[in-house]
C-alpha positions, 0 to 999 in steps of 0.5 A: 330220272331214276335211270340217271340216278344209278350212275349219279355217284360214280361217273362224269359226263363222258363215262355216262355217255360211253356207259349208255352206249355200252349197255352197262350190264355185266353181260355186255361188259363181259362180252365186249371185254373191258371198257377203258378210256381216257379223256382230258377233263379236269382243267388243262393248261400248258404246264400240265405234267406230261408224266401224269394222265387221267384214266377212267376204268369201267369193268368187272371186278376180278379181285380185291385185296387189302394191305392191312385187313385190321385197319378200317381205312386200309389201302388195297387194290381192285383188279378190273378185267373181263371175268370170267376170262383172264385175258390181256387188258386187265387192270389193277388199280391202287386204292389209296388209304382213306378213299371211301367207296360210293355205293349206288344207294348213296352210302359210302364204305372204306375198302376194308368195310366193303370187304369185311362187313359183307354178308352175302347169300347170292352172287359174290362181288368178284366176277359180278360186281361192276366198278367205275374208277377215276384214277391218275396214271403216274410216270411209272405206269401205276394207276392210283384211284381218286374216286371209286364206285361199285355196283353189284349189277345195273339190271333194270326191271320194268313192268306191272305187279301181277302178284304180291306174296304178303307172307313172304314179302315179295312181288311178281312182275309181268307174271300170270295175273293174280298167281304166284307164277311166271314173270320175275320175282322182285325182292326189295333189298331191305336189310333194315326192314323199313319197307317189307317184312320178308321170309321164305322163298329165296332167303338164306341163313347166309344172307343179311337180315330180312332176306337180304342177299347182299346187305351192302346194296340195300335200299336206303332206310332214311332216304326213301329209295323205294317210293312212288313218283312223287317221293311218297315211301312205298311198302308191301303189306305183310301178314306177319306179326311181330312184337312191334307189329301185333297185327298183320294184314289179311292174305289179300294185303288188307289190314296191315296197320303200318301199310294201310290199303286206305292210303291208296284210293281208286278215286284220289291220289291223296294219301289218307294218313301219311304217318304210314307208307303207301302200299304197292298193289297189283296192277301197279307199274314200276321200275326197279334197279339192282341185280339178279341173285340166285339163292337156294335155287330161286332167281330173283331181282334184288333191288336197292331202288324201286320207283312206282309209277303213281304220283301220290300227294300228301295233305297240307295239314299240321297232322300229316307229314310230307316227303320228298326225293332227290333224283339227281344232284350234280355239280362241277369240281375244280379247275373250271376249264370252261370258266364257269361252275355248274350244278343241277338238282332234280327231284319231287315232293308230295306237298300239294303244288298246283302250278308250282314246285313243292316247297323245299330247300336243299343244303350242301352238307359241309364238315369241319375237321371234326367231321361235324356236318353243317348244312349251307343252302344251295337251292330252293323252290320257294319263290322260285319261278325256275323250279317247277319242272317242265311237266303239266301243272301239279306234276310235283317235280322240281328242277334247277340248273345253275351256270355261273360264269367266273367273270360275269356271274350267272345273271337272273336265270341261272344264279344260285344267289337270286334263288336263295335270296328269294327264298329267305337266305339273303344273308348267304349273298349279302351284296345281291348275287355277285359272281363271287357270291354265286361261286361261294355257294357252289365252291367248295363242292360237297359230297352229299346234299340234304333236302328239307321240306318247308311243310316239316316245320308246320307239323304239330309237336309229336307228329311222327311217321312209322315204317312197316315195322312200326318204328319211328321214321323220318319225314320231310327230308332226303339225303343224296350223294353228289355226282361230279362232272369233272368239267367238260374238255370233252366240249372244248378239248383238242384231243391231246388226252394228257391232263390228269384229274385234279383230285386235289379239288375234292376236299375229302381227298385232301383231308378225310375228316371233312368228308362223309364217313371221314372219322371212325372214333375221334377224328385226331388233330392231323390232316389225313389225305388220301395216301398215296395221293393220285397227285396231278401237280395242278393247283385247283385254285390257279388253273387257267381256262383255255376259254379266256387264257386267265386263271378261272377263279376270281381272286376273292374266292380263289381259295374256296376249293380247298376251304372247309367249314367255317371257310376261313372268313367272309373273303374265303381267302383267309389263312384259317380254314384252309387245307394244305394240298399236295402239289409235288409227287 
């Protein structure tokens, strides 16, 4: 699941398949030159303009330019090539004004923020960073991006913890047992200091806080990307004392009050006190995702995500918080060429769940034009027999896959409304899971989702958790970016490769204000689209499915793809609450 998570934010189904075949490492990409491919995906029909086609570009970043460096939403370009080789086949892609870049930890940045706020002590992004760009190629040959994801590396480190430096805050993986020799140094890229207290070997004054080699690609501080398999956040016990940490651990890691050894038992997987994180220990097996850095002649893995292969559970009492994680969140944007809309959610939780999934709900995060977030339910494990993942009882995992036929609905097995009604959210499906109600749950798409556990509401007042620094930290929730599968002409296409991406079906492209990070200060009163828009000239509301030969979306929900909160009334087709879309180049 964590391997899927790396590309969760950037690439559709075809890109992921080809990426796996390519190995998706900077070295393999450099040796294999540039991976560029086109495919017919977003809702083809006979009237698709021949002058615009979609293109997906995956490659190493050669250069980034800003058109207006002082403007936080500035447009610019990203040049993709086979660095360090300047050869033919390089691509320069226009990054429009108002596009926000997806980073692997689930956060977003404008191009200007990505360029100007970086504090780097290790490898720079140019020549090392990997970009995945979905773009439309217009008649004059220009490539205009509608979705951009950047990672600094896609290296994976799997192995056993053989040594922990509790003073400098790093691990050795697959080295000499109980000695600071051999194997690979693993530093958690933790600029916020949530999981670690770091110093010493491999640190630089040119880096970010807490020894971060590149603070843009750090572990997420509030949705725990450093965790055990069930979602319990992990930590490295530290000997260091600070104003908020009056007592450190012993050199062996025992005694850290904010990363207590008592949260790991040799005889039980129950966490003794879940108001504190659980320590990583020598002998643990883990998988880390990130990139290799060389700082002050020291080479190490800098990880934004670490998954420890141990399943810890929390106590179901009102004094003990629980935790969760979302490993995968994907759903289909318009225009639904297969006459269906699908979504999938996979994750885990620490709330004890014998023979069932942990009790939690997932909400799509939608924003009005004031950029205020509103949570609308999209999935629940509660009273949902489909939710437990196909693992032994008590595995703590959950999964759900929706598949809604535009004409027939989803039926009992793959219907969002059936799950939501059973979980107590019946007001969102008042007539009992019709096709239109199922579609309304999944359209418009949300750029991020938030999971919330039911146990969080059962805690006594004043119960809080504290991270490695002693600061109050969230429990019972997880925010995840949504990955989009521009649906599947790979499954039904005739191979004509002539259809553009319908970026008009992503609301935050049509109006930046309705997406995460869409305002910097007051939002303003005017719709703010991506500019220049990677226009397809296809209306996401009226695309014809090649499967049926008819417009895919039922009339009652036809305007949903361009609706924003509060969605313009119960029919979804009211004039209020609808975005204006650019249909003419």
